[in-house]
N, C-alpha and C positions, 0 to 999 in steps of 0.2 A: 378761241376754244368754245365749243358748244356746251350747253348744260349737260347733255347726255354724255359727252366725252369726259367732262369733269367728274360726273358721278361714277363712270366706269373706272376712272383712274383711282378714285377713293376706295372702291370696293374690290378692286383686283387683288387677288391673293399675293402675299409677299413672296419673293423668290426664295426657294429653299436654301438654307445655309449649308454649304458643302464643306465637309470635313476633308482636310488634305489627306490623300492616300500616300502611304509610304511603302517603299519596296526595299527589302534588305536581302543580301545574299548570306546564307549560312556559311560561316567560316570553314574552309577546307572542302567545300562542296560547290556544285553548280546550281544548287537549289536556292530559290528566292522565296522570301516570306513577305506577303503584302498585308498591311494592316492599316487601321485608322490611327491617326495620331492621338494619343491619350493625354489627358491632363494630369495623370499620375505617373511618377517615375517607375513605380513597380510594374506598370503595364507597358513600359517602353520596350521596343525591340531593336534598340540601337546596338552599337558595337559592344558595349559593356554587358548587355544582357542577351546577346544573340544566342549564346550557348546555354542559357537557362530556360529550358523548356519542360517544366514539370508536367507530369501526367494529369489528365483530367477525368479519369474514371471515377466511378462511384466508390464510396468508402469500402464496400465489401470486396470489390475486385482488388482494390489497393491493399486491403488488410489480409485477405486470405491467400493471395499470391505470396509464397515464401514464408507463410506464418510459422510452419514447422521449423524452418531454419532459425527464425527469430527465437522460438521457444528453446531450441537446443542451445543456441549461443547464449541466451539469457541465463539458463540454468548452469552452463559451463562457467560463466563469469561469477555467478553466485557461489559456486563450489570452490573456485580457485583464486578469486580476487578478494582480498580482505576488505577493501573499501566498499565493494558492492555488497558483500555479506553484511557488513556493518550497517549499510543504508537500508537493506531489507529488514534487518532486525529492528532498526529504529522505527520504520514504518509500522511493522506489526505491533511493536510495544506501545506506540502512541495511538494507533487506531483501535486496537482491541485491549491491550494490557491484560489485566486479569479477568476481563470479560465485559461485554456490553449487556447489561442486565435489564429485565423487564420490570416495569411498574404498572400494575393493572389499573385501568381507569374505569372499571366497572362501577355502576351506581351504588352498589351495596358494599359497605366497608367489610362486613363479615365474610361475604362471598369473595371479596378481593383477597383476604388473608388465606382463605381455603384454596383459592386458585394458585396463589404463589407457593403455598405449601406443596401442592401436587406438582407444580412445576419444579420446585427444588428437588423433590424425589426423582422426578423423571430426568432432570439434567444430569444426575449421577450415572444414569444408565443410557444416555443418549447415543453413545458411540457404538455402532454396530461391530466394530473391531475390539471393543472393550479396552481401549488404550487411554481414553481420556474422558472428561465430562463434556458438556455442551460448550462451555467456554473455551476449553482446549480445542474443540472442533472449530470454533470461531477463528482462533489464531491459526490453525492449520489451513483452513480454507482461505483466509486472508493472505497468508504467505504464498500459497499456490497461485492465487490471483495476481499477486505482485510479480512473481517469477515468470509465470507462463501467460499472464494476461487474463486468465479466466479459470474457473474451476466449476465442477458440477457436483451437486449434493443429491444423492438418491434418498427419498423418503421411503424407508422400508417398514411395511406394516407387519406386525407380528401377531401371533395367536394370543388370546387372553389367558391361555393356560401356560404361557411362558413365564409368568410371574413378574412381569414388569409393571411399574407404577402406571404407565400408559403404554399400550402395545404398539409403540412406534420407535424406530431407531433411525439414525442418519449414517450414511456412508459417503465419505468424501472421495470423489473420483477426479483424476487428472484430466486435462483438456483432451488428451488423445483418445479418450473413450468415445467421443463423438467425432466421426471422421469428417475431415474437410472436403474429401473428394465427392461425397454424396450430394449431388445437386439434381433437381428435377424441376423443369420449368412449370409443369402442370398445364392444365387447359381449362376450358369452361367447365365449371362444376368440380374441378379437381384441386387438390392442395398442391402447393409448391414446396420444394425442399431446398434450403440454402445452407450448404455446409453442414448437413446432418440435422438441421432444425426444420421441422415441418410447420408451415403456416396455412391457415385456412383462408377462405376467400376474403375475409375481412382483415387479414393481416395479423390475426391473433395466433399465438404459439399453440399449436395443437399437441405437439409432442417432440421427442428427440429420438434419433436413431443412434443406438449405443452398442458398443462392443461389450460382451460379457466380461472379457479379460482385457487388461491393458495390452495394446498391440506389441509393445516392447517387451512384454513378459510372457508371451504366448509359449515360448519353448520351455521356460522355467515352470509354468503352470500346467504344462501338458496339453495345452490347447492347440488348435490348428492355426497356422499362420494365415490361412485363407478364411478365417472365421468371418461371418457376416453380421453386420449390426442388426439389432432387433428394435422394434418400435416400443418406446416407453411413453405413456401419457404425460402431458405437461404437469398435471397436478401431483405427479410423483417425482418431479425433478426441480431443483433450484439451480438456476444458472447465475453464478456470481461473477460479474465483470463490470468494468467501468466503460460506459459508452461515451466516446469522445466526440462522435458526430451523429446526427440524426440518422436512424436507419441502420446503424452498425449492429451486426448480429453476433460477431465473435470479438473477443478481447485481444488486445495487443500487450506484450510484456512491457512493464513500466520502465525497463532499462533500455528499451528500443532507441530512444533519441541519442544515447551516449555509448552505444555498443562499440562503434568503431573508434571513438576517441579513447575509451577505456582500454581497448585492445592495443592501440598504438602506444599509449602511455605505459602499459604493462611491459611491452616489448622494449621500449626505451629504457625503463628502469632496470629491466633484466640485463640489457646490453651494458648499461653503466656499471652494474655490479660485476658482471663477468670481466669487463675491461679492467676494473680496478683490482679484481682478484688475480687476473693473469699478470698484471704488471707487478703485483706484490710477490709473485712466486719467484721471479728472477732477481737475484742480487747482482749477477754479472756473468760474463762469458769468458771462458778460457780457451785460447787457441793452442792445441797440443802440438808440440814439435815432433814427437815420435808417432808416426802414423800407425805403427803396429800396437801401440798401447791400447788398453781397454778404456773406452770413454766412460767418464763418470756418469752416474745416473741411469745407466742402462739396466733394465729389470729383466732382461731375457729377450727372446726372439719369438716371433710368431711362426706359423707353419711354413711361411715362405722364407724364413731366415732374416726377416727385417727386424732390426733392434727395436725394442719397446722401452719407452721411458715414461715416468710419471712426473708430474709437477708437485713440488712440495715447497712450503715457505722457505726462502733463503737458498734456493737451488743455485748451484754454480754449474752451468751447462758447458760441456766440453765440445769444441768444434774441431773438425778435421782441418789440416793445413789448407789454406786457400779458400776456405768456406767463410762466409759471412752472412749474417742474418740481419735484416732491417725490419724492425717492428713499427707499425703505425703508432704515432703518438698524437691521438686526438686531443684537441684543446680541452683543458680542464673546465668543468662547468663553473667552478668557483662559487662566488657568492650569489650568483644568479640561480643556482640549482633550487634552493628552497623557495624563492619567489616564483620560479617557473612551475614547480610542483603544486604550489598553493593555487595558482591561477587555474591550472588544469583540474585539480580536485574540486575547486569551487564550481567550475563548469559542470563537472560530472554530478556533483551533489544537486545542483539546480535542475539538471536534466532528470534525475531520478525522483526528485521531489522532497528532499530533506535539506537541512542546513549543513554547511561545511563542518561546523563544530560537531554536529551529531554524527556525521559519517566518519570523521577522522579522530574525534576526541581531542582535537587541538584547541585549547582554550586560551592561547596566548593573545594578549591584546584585547580580551573581552572584559567589559565592565558591566555593571548592573543594567545601565540604560541600553547598551547595545544588545545584550543577551535577551533582555525583556522585549525589546522591539522585534528581534528576530523570532523569538518564540511566539509572540502574538501573531505575527504573520503566518508562521507555520501552523499554529492552532486554527487559524481561520481556514487554511487550506485542508486541514485534517478533518474538521467537523463535517463538511459536506460528504466526505468519504464515509465517516461513521454513520451519519444519518441517512444520506441519500443512496448509499450503496450497501454497506453491510447490514444496517438495521432494516432498511426497506426491503431489500431483495432476500436476505437470509432470515434475520431474526423475526420479522413480522410474519413471514410465511410459516415459520416453525411454531411460533406462539399460537397462531390461529388453528393450525393443524392439531397441535397437542391439546389445546383447550377443547376443541370440538370433539376430538376422539375421547378425551377424558369424560366429557358429559355423555357421549354415546355409550360408553362402556360402564358408566356408573361410578367411575373413580372420582367424579365431581358432580355434585347435584346440579340439576338444571334450574336456574333461577326463574322466578315468575316473569313471563313475557319473553323468554328466550326463544321459544319456537316461533313466535310471531315476528320478532325482530332481534336476531342475535348480535347485531353490530355493536350496540352499547356494551355488551358483555365481553366482546372480543377486543375492545380497544386497550391499547397499552402504549406507554411511552418507554423508550429505551434509554437508559442512563449509561453513558459512557464513563470510563475511568476518569477521575478528576485530574486536572493538571496540577503538577507540583508547584509549590510556591518558590519563587526566586528569592524574594526577600519577605519572609513570613510576617515580620512585625509590621511592615508598611502595608502589605496587601491585606492582611486580616483587619487592620484598623480601617482601611478604605472600605472593605465589605461591611464592617460593622456600622460605619457612618452612613453608607448607602441604605442599609436596612432601617436604621433609626430615622433617616430622613424620608423614608417611604418611597425611595426610588427603585427598590427591589424588595424581594421577600426572602425570608429564611428558606422557604421551599426552593426557590430558584438558586440561591447560593449553595444549598446542599446538593442539588442536582448537578451544579457546576463542578462539584468535587466527587461526583459519582456516588452520592448517598441519597437515601430517602429520608426526608425530614420526619416522617412518621416513625421510622425506626430510631432516629436520633432522639425524638421526644420520649419514646417508650423506654429507651435505654437510660436517658437522664432521669426519668421517673423511678426506674428500678434502682439506679445508683443512689438517688436521694433517699428513698425509703430504706435502703440498706444502711446508709450513713446514720439516719435518724434512729434506727433500731439499735445500732451499735454505739450511739452517742458520739459519733465522729463529726468534726467540723473541719472542712478544708477551705483554703482561701479561694478555691474554684467554685464554691457554693455561693452563688449570687444572692440567695435568700438570706444569708447570714453575714457574709463578708463582702465589703465593697471592693471595687477594682483596685483601690490603694491599700487594702488590708484592714480597713476600719470595720468594726463589728456593726451589724445592722439589726434592726428589730426583726425578730422571727415571728412565729405564730403568736396570736393574741395571748397575752399573759406571760410570754417568755422574756427573759432578760436578754440584752444584747450579747452576742457571742463572746465578746472580750470583756464583758462586765463593765465597760466604761461608757456605754451609750454611744450613739452615733447617728448619723443621718439616716432617715428611713428611705431616702430615695437616692442614695449613693450608688455609684457603679452602674 
């Protein structure tokens, strides 16, 4: 072998690795599918998965196609199925509760108090329909989002002469107000419209095409069925929904993963009830020897002369001579019924996003450890919805709009530097309702130890329970002043009584509360 040949052999590119091609025929057809062999079972196209061919369209094509059917069926389940009603109630109660409330983070403490005072007055007048306050609107919007997958909130600007604390109100509108059918591809220099939502060339939401009246209420409101949507700028609309995939522009009902299972289980349970009810109606059958006699249980005849009879408990049904009736006797569910229903309801609860115990109220077999672990996981799943969906999309927008309008109309004074940089004055944290204790004595002790050890702060603990530590401190100061003025001493007053009830030294010159002396650093 020459030197040149040896070098050529060393530098020659390696032969490409060929992946085996596989060819499968789709069962029941003459069509073949050719693919590369995958190293993952989920990508296999063998016999077991040959009929599993999910669609590969984008999220919006998959979402919008049939979305109105999903909304209708979701609302139907919420109206008629107690399990789904309970699940939706649980989600709303845990996500919103009595309200996700703002805590101003503005630099000036006095201005923060003034801003929260104006907000408090406005929150009572927030509802354009006058049926609730702002926190009630939070719950209403969240419920609509869970049921239909999305909801729209119109920001309605009012006149300063209307007498409102801030001339702004909110109107909650169901998803049908923005039509799914309105789509325009747009062209160079033009905006595109995707299911009633208009986007500019950079992909930002420019506005929404909305019906004035709900399409399903047009006859009742006197509107035209052929009403056309009108354009509403994006700064006047809040679109509240949970985006499950990047680029998703419309929301999907939260019940969607378990609609069919819920419907099937409901029909199964209904059939089981009817079967048992029907079986309980008949106590026995009597074959009548006299064909001319009047059969028992006949309640009359219809227009064609056909005898009519009703079923009642303990009925003895008369049969004509030679007639016999055989009823189906399906096997009893027996002891497996309860286990079967639990498995199905657990699957439904998981699909909706709540625990089985929350949806059904069944606490059998639950102990402190299991319920604590279940609630911890549920709380972790709820907090992103509170902060990343409701607080970010709804509460933040409303707070910034109300504060800005309050300053513009003089309801709130403009702080120094606001016009140059308003962001520090518009910052706010949103405090969600606190989680209830499962075992108060243990959990409060753990929080106390964490604060004393420096692993957390009183402020963080207070926020975890939906409270503002500044409000707590102010209320404690007022309570202590009132107690001192009235000469009262409670064992909850850590200034004078230790945690074990021993009197402590009070202010300089004071005697211990119980007159017997005590440790000055107890409790």
